[in-house]
KOLPA-563978 format. One record per residue (C-alpha): x, y, z. Coordinates in steps of 0.5 Angstrom, whole numbers, plus 500, padded with zeros to 3 digits. Layout:
% residues N
XYZ/...
//
This chain:
% residues 744
673790900/675796905/680801903/684798909/684791906/686794899/691798902/694792905/693788899/697793895/703794900/703786900/704787892/709792892/713789898/714783894/717787888/724788888/727793883/729789877/723783878/718784873/711782874/705781869/699785870/692784867/689792866/682792864/680798860/674800855/679802850/687803848/686810850/685809857/692806858/694813858/692813865/698809866/703812861/701818857/705816851/703809851/710807853/708800856/711793855/704790853/705782853/698780850/691784849/684783848/683790845/678794849/677789854/684788857/692789856/697784859/703789862/710787864/711791870/717793874/716796881/715803877/710801872/706798878/706804882/703807876/698802875/696803882/695810881/691810875/685807878/684802873/682795875/687790875/690783877/697780877/697774873/704772874/709775880/715773877/717773869/724771871/721764876/716763870/721762865/726758869/720753870/720752862/727753860/730746859/724744855/726749849/731749844/737754845/740758838/745753837/740747838/736750833/741751828/743744829/736741828/736746822/742742819/740735821/733737817/737739810/742732811/736728813/732730807/737732802/732731796/727736799/730740804/736745804/740749809/739757808/740763811/739770810/744774807/747778812/749776820/746780826/749786829/753781834/755776828/750771829/747768822/739767821/738760819/732757816/731751811/728751804/723745803/722744795/722738791/728742788/730745794/737748790/734751784/729758785/724756780/720762778/714759776/713756783/709760788/713762795/711761802/715764808/714763815/718766821/718767828/721770834/721777832/721778840/726774844/722772849/716769845/719762845/714758843/714761836/720757835/718750836/711752832/716753826/720747827/715742828/712745821/718744818/719737821/712735819/712736812/719733811/716727814/710727811/713727804/711721799/707719805/701724805/699725798/696732800/703734803/707731797/703735793/704742796/712741796/712739789/709745787/711750792/717753795/717754803/722758807/722757814/726761819/725760826/729765830/729772827/731776833/738771834/742776839/736778843/734770844/742768845/741774851/734772853/734764853/740763858/738769863/733771867/731777863/725777859/728781854/724783847/728787843/735786839/741788842/744793838/746799843/743806840/742813844/744810851/740804851/740797848/735794843/731796837/724792837/725789830/717789829/717796829/723797824/720796817/718800812/711801809/710801801/703803801/704811800/700812806/705816811/701813818/703806815/710808814/717807819/717811825/709813826/707814833/701818833/697813836/702809840/704804835/711805836/716809840/722814838/725813845/731808845/729805852/722804851/720797849/717798842/723803840/722803832/730804831/734809829/732809822/728804818/731797817/737799822/736792825/741787821/735782822/730786819/734789813/736781812/729779812/727784807/733783803/731776802/724777800/726782795/730776791/724771792/717771790/713770796/706769795/704768803/707770809/706768816/710771822/709768829/708772835/706771842/701771845/694772845/691766840/690771835/690770827/691777824/692781818/693788816/693794816/697794823/696802824/689803821/682799820/682801813/682795808/688793805/687792797/686785797/682785804/676781802/680775800/685776806/680776811/676770808/682766809/684768815/677767818/678760816/685759818/683762825/677757826/682751825/686753831/683751837/685755843/688752849/682753854/677752848/674755843/678757837/683763835/680770834/681773827/681780825/686786823/691788828/688795831/681791832/683786836/690788839/692795839/695799833/702798830/707801825/713798822/711791822/714786818/706784816/705791813/712791810/711784806/704785804/705793801/712791798/710785794/703789792/706795790/714794789/714787787/708787783/707780787/700777789/701776797/697775803/700776809/698774816/701774823/699769829/699770836/700763839/698761846/698764853/704766855/711768853/714762857/709757855/708751859/712745855/706741856/702746852/707745846/704739843/697742842/700749840/704746835/699741832/693746832/698752828/700746823/693745821/693753819/700753816/698747811/692750809/696757807/701752803/695749800/692757798/699759796/699754791/692754788/688760790/692766792/695767784/688766782/685771787/690776788/694780783/700785784/700792782/704793775/711794778/715799775/719796769/726797768/728800762/734798758/740802757/740806751/745812750/746815744/742813738/740816731/733819730/730812728/730808735/727804739/726804747/725797750/724795757/723789762/717788766/718786773/714779775/709780769/706773771/705776778/701782775/699781768/700788765/696789759/698796756/704801757/705808758/711812756/713819758/718823755/721829759/726834756/729841758/731839765/733845770/737842776/738848781/739849789/732851791/731857796/723856796/723863794/719862787/714857791/713849791/712848784/718842784/715839791/709835793/706837799/703832804/702836810/709841810/707848808/711854805/713858811/716865812/717864820/724861819/729861813/736860811/737865805/731869803/725869807/722862805/723855807/719848808/716847815/713841817/707843822/707843829/701839831/700833835/700826832/702829825/705825819/707830815/712830809/714834802/717830796/720832790/716831784/721830779/726824779/733826779/738822775/744821780/751822777/758820780/760825786/753827787/751829794/744831797/745837801/740842805/740847811/735845816/733848823/728844828/725844835/723837836/720834843/727830844/726822843/719823841/718827835/723826829/724828822/728824817/731825810/729819805/730817798/726813793/726810786/719809786/716814791/713807795/719804798/723809801/730809805/734814810/740817807/742818814/743813820/741818825/734822826/733829827/730830834/731835840/733842839/737846833/736853833/741855828/741853821/746847820/748844813/747837812/751833806/749826804/753822799/749819793/754814791/749808792/744811787/749813782/746812775/739811778/734816778/731818785/726822789/728826795/723826801/723830808/718827813/717828820/713824825/710827832/707823838/700825841/705830847/708836847/709840840/716844840/716848834/717843828/723842822/725847817/729846811/731851806/737851800/736844797/740841792/739838787/732839785/729837778/725841774/723838767/720844762/717839758/713832760/709829754/706823755/708819748/703813748/698810753/696804749/702800748/701793747/709790747/715792751/718796747/716803743/719805736/721813735/721815728/725822725/726824732/728831734/736831736/738832743/737830750/731826752/728822758/723817759/720813764/715808763/709805767/704798766/697798767/692791769/685791769/685790777/689796780/690800773/697804773/702802777/708807779/713809774/720806772/726809773/729815769/733814762/737819758/737818751/742823746/739823740/744824734/743825727/748819725/748813721/747807727/747800726/741796727/739792733/742786733/738780731/738774735/738767731/740762737/739760743/732763743/729764750/729758755/733754751/736748754/743747752/747741751/754744752/757749758/760753752/755754748/755758741/751765741/749767734/747774731/748779726/746786725/746791719/749798718/746803714/752806712/755798711/760800716/764794719/761792726/764790733/759787738/759787745/756781749/754780756/752774760/750773767/746769772/742775774/737778769/739785772/746783770/749786776/755783775/756780768/761777764/763780758/766780751/768784745/768781738/769784731/770787727/765784722/762786715/755789715/750783715/755777717/752772722/757772728/758765731/760767738/763761743/762763750/770763752/769760759/765754762/758756765/755753771/752747770/744747771/744755772/740759768/743765764/741772761/745774755/744780751/748783745/750791742/754793736/758799735/760802728/765808727/759813728/758810736/755805740/748802738/744799743/742793747/738787745/733785750/736779754/734772752/735766757/
//
C-alpha cells in the first residue's frame, strides 16, 4: 500500500468516528510493554487478547489517534460497538428478567433450589440475586463442599450471564433424571450468581454505552472496575489490591481499570467477599468475556500458586472440553501468560483467602467466553453448552477430588475468652475449618511485659517489619527520623508492626504524614489486619498528590475493639514519574513485648493447661501445623490475668453432647462444677446459631452448692431444624471462672 493510500485510509477511519463513538481495534504486538507506544501507563480499555500476539482495544477518537501514531500494525474489527450491541440486545435478558428467572427456578424446584442473594445491595440499591442448588437448599451443610459460580463483573460482558443461567437451569432439569447430576446435587452446595455488577449492567443494557465499571462516583469520574477492587491474601505485596507496577490496574478514577478508592470500595465486591467468608467454597469459577480462555492464578505473576500442579492439570482438562466457536478448544494457562497481568481480581482473592485465611481446600478459575462483548445471539447455544461441560466437571471435582488433593493452610484458630484465672488454668481454642486443613499439632506463645508508645522512630525500627520502607532522616515530624516508602518506579513497598495491639474501647490509630506522590498514579494507604494476610483500609480515601507540610491523621478503631490487630503503611507506584514518596512519623499505638516465649510446639489437643503459673498479666496466641504446608498464622491475642485465688473448675457438661439431635425445642442442659473452697456457684449460659457467639442469647442461674448437677431448661423455644452452639461458665465469690469449650 502506498503512503498516499495509507493516509487516505486513515482519513476515512477518522472521519467515521464521532467524538463519542467507540470502535474495536486489534493491535498486533510482540509484548505487553509494546502497548506503551500507545499509552505509556497502559491506560487502555483492553477488550480481549492473545498475549504477546494481539490486543483488542476499545478506541474512541483520541485512542485511535494514538494507535495510528504508535506505528504498530492494527486492524479495525468493529467500527461501532454501539451499533453492534443494538443488533443483539433483544436476545439477552435484562437485570429484572434475570431476577425473575432466578425466582422461577426457586419456585419450580423448591426441594433442590433456593433464591439467594449477596448480603448487601449495590451503590444504587440493587440486590445481587442468585440461586443455591442442593438436596437441602435451606440448610448449610458443613460436611458438603461448596461451588460458587459468578458472572458479569464487567457490565458489557453479556454472554456470561446466559452461561450461568443455562448451567443452573440444566442442573435443575436433570435432577432425578441424569444420575451423574443427581449425585452432584445430592453431595454439593452450588451457588450461582449471574450478575455481580448490577448497577453497571442496568446502565449498559438499555443504552448505547459499552460500559465496563460499576456506577459509584469517585474523584470526578464514575465507576470502579470490580475486577481490580479485591484484596490479596497471599502475603506477596505485588498481589495486593492497588499494585500498578506493570499496568495491572490503575489509580486514575477515569481509567477503565480504576481499582477503586480502597480495597472492596465497591459494594458488589464487598458483598461477594462477605458471602464467601460465611461459606465453605472449594471451587470457584468466574465468567468474563471474551477471548476463549480458561485461566488460573496468579493474576499478577507467573509464579505458581501453592496448588499449581493440581490446578493446572484440572484447568487444562476443562479447557480441552470447551470448543471454540471457530474450531479448536479454549486456551488454558495462567492469567499473565495468555492475557495480561491483573491485580485485585476475584480469582486471586478467592484462592488466597480460602488457602491462607479460611484454611479451605480450593481451586479457583476464570473463563473468558466467546469472541465479543455483545456476542451474536446465534452463538449463545454453543457457548452455553460447551461451558456447561467444564462446569459439570468442576462440580464433580469439588465433590470427589479437590478435598482429597488440595488442603488449606491451618487457619488462625479462635482462643476462647479467659479473663482472670488462678495459677492453675487451661487455655482452649477452636480450630477454623479443621476438616479442610487437618491440623496435627499446635503451638502456644506467651507474651508479657507489654510496652505501648508513640513511636517517633528515634530508637530505630525494632517494632517494625520493613518490606521496602526504610528509616529516613530526610524528613521528620519530631526528632530526626521517620519511615519512608522509597521513591522508585514500580514499587510495592510496605512497613507493618511486628507485634499485635489489643484494641480497647475509645482507641484510635494516630500518625503524622508528609508526602509527594504523582497524583492519581502513585498511592499510599494505611491498613489494619488481624492475621497479617487479610488487610483492610482504615480510610475510605487514599494518599496521593502533594502534602508537603506534616499533617496529623486519626482513625477510630471502634470496629476492632476486643481484637488484636497489626497496622501497615503501603505505597504503590506505577512505572512513570517518581515525585518523592511517603513519610510517616509519631505513630500510636505501637506495641512491644519484653518477653515472647514459645510455651509448647507439639500440642496434640486444642487446649493447654498451666500449673502454678506466676501471677500477673499475660497474652497468648496459638497457631496450627499440618503436614502439607507447615505452620499457619497465629490467632488473635488473648489477655489472661493470673491471680492467686481459689476459683471453681471449668464446668463439666453431662448433656447434650456434641451433635445431639434434640427432640424438644426447649432442651435441658446439664452440667456441674466443683469449687476448691466449697463456695456456692452461679452459672452463666450462652447459646447461639453462630459458633462464634456473635449475638447469643444468655441466662444466669444459681446459686448452687459445689458439685451439684444443674439441669437448666432453655427458657424460650429454639428454631426447629437449626443448629445451636452453647457454652457455660461459673462464678463464685472469688470471681468469674472460664467458659467451657462449646458444644452443639
